[in-house]
C-alpha positions in Angstrom: -57.6 32.7 15.8 -59.0 29.2 15.5 -60.4 26.7 17.9 -59.6 23.2 16.8 -60.7 20.1 18.6 -59.9 16.4 17.9 -57.4 17.2 15.1 -54.2 15.6 13.9 -51.3 17.6 12.4 -50.6 16.0 9.0 -48.0 18.4 7.5 -46.0 21.6 7.7 -47.4 25.0 6.8 -47.1 26.2 3.2 -47.1 29.9 3.7 -46.9 32.7 1.1 -43.7 34.8 1.2 -45.6 37.6 3.0 -47.3 35.4 5.6 -46.2 35.0 9.2 -48.3 32.6 11.1 -47.2 31.1 14.4 -49.1 28.1 15.7 -49.1 27.9 19.5 -50.9 25.0 21.3 -52.2 26.1 24.7 -54.3 23.8 26.9 -57.7 25.4 27.6 -57.0 25.2 31.4 -54.0 27.5 30.9 -55.5 30.3 28.8 -56.9 32.5 31.6 -53.6 32.3 33.5 -51.7 33.4 30.4 -54.0 36.4 30.0 -53.8 37.4 33.7 -50.0 37.0 33.7 -49.7 39.3 30.7 -48.4 36.6 28.4 -51.3 37.2 26.1 -51.8 41.0 25.9 -53.4 41.9 22.5 -56.9 43.1 23.2 -58.4 41.5 20.1 -56.8 38.2 21.0 -58.1 38.4 24.6 -61.6 39.2 23.4 -61.6 36.2 21.0 -60.3 33.9 23.7 -63.0 34.9 26.2 -65.6 34.2 23.5 -64.0 30.9 22.7 -63.8 29.9 26.3 -67.6 30.2 26.5 -67.9 27.7 23.7 -65.8 25.0 25.4 -67.0 25.4 29.0 
């Protein structure tokens, strides 16, 4: 999980054959709603998001 601010996409991913990475852009204002609605349900991801939200608030 990465927090990226003020960035511009300059190209497509160049993944290895065994990599599966999905980039999902979610506005910060919607993160908590997605957790509470069960759209984000992996505990490690939720923990990282809560820590990240403290950095941006």
